[in-house]
N, C-alpha and C positions, 0 to 999 in steps of 0.2 A: 504493499499499499504506500509506503514511504517513497519507493522508487517511482511508482506511478504519479504520485503527487509532485515529485521533483521534475518529472518529464513534462507534466502539464504546465507547471510553473515556467519551465524553460521555454515552452512553446507559446505561452500566453502573451508574452511581451511582443514578439515579432508579429503575431496574428493581430493584436490590438492596434499596433501601428499601421499594419497593412490595411485594415478596414476603416480606421479612423482618419488617416491622412487625406483621402479624397473628400470626406465630409468637412474636415478642417480647412482644406483649400477652398471649398465652395463658400464657407463662412467668411474667409478672408476676402474673397472676391466680391462678396456682397457688402463689405465694409462693416461687418459686425464688430462690436466692441469686445475684443478678446485680449486678455493679459499676456499675449504672446505675439511674435512677429512672423514666425515661419510655420508651415503646415506641420512639420515634424514636431516642433515644440508644442503646438496647439493640440496635437493628437491626443495627449494625455490630460487635457484641461477643458474639453468640450463640456457644455452644460447638459447636452443630450447626445452622448456619444453612442456610436453603434455597439462598441464593446468597451465598458468602463475600464479604467486603469486600476491596478491593484490598490492604489491610494484612495481612489474614488470609492471602491468597493468597501474598503476598510472604514472610511468615513460614513458611508451609508449604513454599514452594519452597526456602528456605534450609535448613530441617531435612531435606528429603528429597534435596538435591543433594550435601551434604558429610557425611563424607568421600567423595571420588569413588569409592574402591575398596570402599566398604562394601557388603555383600550386600543391604542394605535401601535403598541409595541409587538414584536414578533412572539415573545414567550407566551403571552396570554392567548393570542390568536392561534398559535400552533397547538396549544393545549386544547382548545376548542375543536380544531380540526382533527386532532388525535383522538379525542373522545368520540366524535362522529365516525371516525374510521374503525375504532375498536368495536363499538356497538354494531356497526354495519357488518363487520367481520363475523361477530357472533351470530347475528341473524342469518348471514349467508351460510355459516357452517350448519346451523340447524336445518335450513331449507335444503342445502346441498346433501347432507347426510340422508335426509328423508327421501329425496329423489334418487340418490345413488342406491340405497337399499332397495327401493322399489323397482328400479331398472334391473338390478341383478336378480331379484326374486321372481320377476315376471317379465317374460320376453314381450308379451302384449303391451305391458305398461311401458316398456322401453320404446317400442315402435310407435306408441301413441304420443309419448311425451317428448322424446329426444328432438324431433323436428322443431317443436315449439320452443324448446330451451335454446336451440341454436338460433332460431329466428329472433328470440328476445334480445340477443346480443347484437343484432344488426341495426337496432332502433337507435338513432343518435340520442345520447343522454342529454345533450344540451336542449333537445326539443321536448323530451318527455319530462324533464325535471320540473319546469314551471307548472305543467298540467298536473303532475303528481302532487306538488305542493298545494295547488288550489283545491284539489279533491280532498286531501287530508285536512286542509284548514277548515273545510265545512264540518268536519267531525271534531274539531278542537285540537287537532294534532299540529302543533306549531313549534317554532324554535329550532333546535338542533336535531330533533328526531326525524323530521322529513329528510334532512340530508343524510342521516345514517341509514334510512330505508333506501334512498337512491344509491348509496355506497353498497349496500347489500345486494341491490339489483345488479350491479356490475360484477360483484365479487362471488356470487353463488355459482357461476358457470364453471370456473376452474376447480372449485371444490367438488362439484357434482361429478365431473368427468374424472378427476383424479381419484376420488374415493371409489367410484365404480370400477375403475381399473384395478385398484388395490383389492377390492373384494373379490375380483375374479383372478387374483394372482396366486392363490394356494396351489400347491402341487396336486395334480389329479390323484396321485397315490394317497395323499393325506385325505382327500375327500372320500376316496373309496374306503379308507380305514374308518372314517366316522360312520359311513353307511353300514360297514361291517358291524360296528358297535351299536347299531340301531339308534344313533343320535338323531334327535329332532332338528328341524331346520333352524330353530332359534339357538340350540346348542351349538350347531355348526357355525352359525354367525358369531356367536359370543366367544367361542373358544378357538376358532380357526380363522374365519374370514376377517373379522374386525382386527385381531392382532396382526394379521398379514398386511392389512391396509394402513397401518400406522405410518410407515415411511412415505407412502403416497399421500396420506392426509397432511403431513407437515410440509411436504413439497408443494402441495396445492394451497396450503395456507399462506406460504411465502409469496406465491404468485398472486393469490387473492388479496393479500395485504396491500400490495402496490396498486392493484386494481381498485380496491376500496378507498385508498387515499386519493387517487385520481378522481374517483366518483364524487367523493366529498368536496374536493376543491371545485370541480366543475359545477356541482350543485350550488355551492356558495356563490359562484360567479353568475350563474344563470337565474338565481332567485334573489329575493330581498333578504340580505344578510346583514347582521350588525356586528358579527365577530367571525374570525376564521381567516385562514391564509387566502382563500378565494376572494373574501371581501377586500383584503389588502391589495391583492392583484388588481381587482376591478377599480378601486379608488385611485391607485397610482397610475393605472393605464389611462384613466380619464384625465388625470393631471399631467400626463406625458412625462413622468418621472422615470427615466430609463434606468438610472442607477438603483433606485429603490426596487424596481421590478426585478433586476438582476439579483439583488440581495435577497429578495423574497423567494425567488426561484431556487437559489442555493439553499436557503432555509428549508424549503419544501423537500429538496433532495436529501438533506441531512435528516429531516424527520422520517423520510421513507427508509433510510438506512437504519435508523434507531428502531423503527417498528419491525422491520424484518429481522433485525438482530435479536429483538425480544422473542420472536417466534422461534428462532434458532436456539435461544437460551431455554425456552420452555420445552423444546424437543429434547435437549440434552437432560433436562430435569426429569421428564416423564419417561424417557426411554434409555435408562442407563445401560441396558443390555446391549443396545446397538453401539454404544460407544466402546463397550468392551470388545465387540466383534471387530470394529475397525481400528482398534488400537494396535500399533506395531508390535509384533511379537519380539520378544527378547531373543537375542542371538543365543543359540545353543552353545554350550561349552565345547571347546575342541576335543575331539576324540583322544583318548589317551593312547599314546604311541609306545609300543614295546621297544625297549632298548636292549639290543642284543649285545652281549659281551663280545 
């Protein structure tokens, strides 16, 4: 990670000058009042740069981080978006598990439902979000909960497909053994299929976590929101504050990394046997050699 960060930092400066110099030259040609004389010098001092300089990003980060409890600061808004994402992921997990079990248990259920599940993911979320918020508002569901439901709408698909694949992953010989022991379908699910689907479940949760975060942010942008990362992006976009938008996007990426890392930590906590299986084996001691006189 450190090597990648150093490479990105090394490439950032030349790319920043490459994309900002033409904009700086156009600003100088129009006679704009800039605290610089050459396009190269102005490339890192533009008020609305194409790509902000590291100093501009740092200044924007400090202005948007403090005070921590400010309604316009990143920490409070990121916490709201994280809450919407986590609740949406829990709802998506419940719906995804139900659909996955149904599709594995019944071939007719899979044929009837799977095309509609796929079709649901082709509807633009930016179009359905306002309508869903209006419908839920008629029943008194307001605030962050509609955003969480929209996040769940985006996130349930990978969970459904991943868990269904995991439930179908047990070895056929193991399934024959359970039938030999006259195990009921529920015993087969609880003792064989569900444990076998755990790796697929956590992989699907990591994918769904990023989808839920994107869904929550898009829902905040496309609806009336008073808090959240999406609200900050919409406000600064209307204000044409390019530096603030870049800072908020980096903050959103950092939030996604933290949430996915939390799923990975939960996986290590709940599946210690998997960590023991993938742990590197210690080297066996060298065989004792006979020494002949």
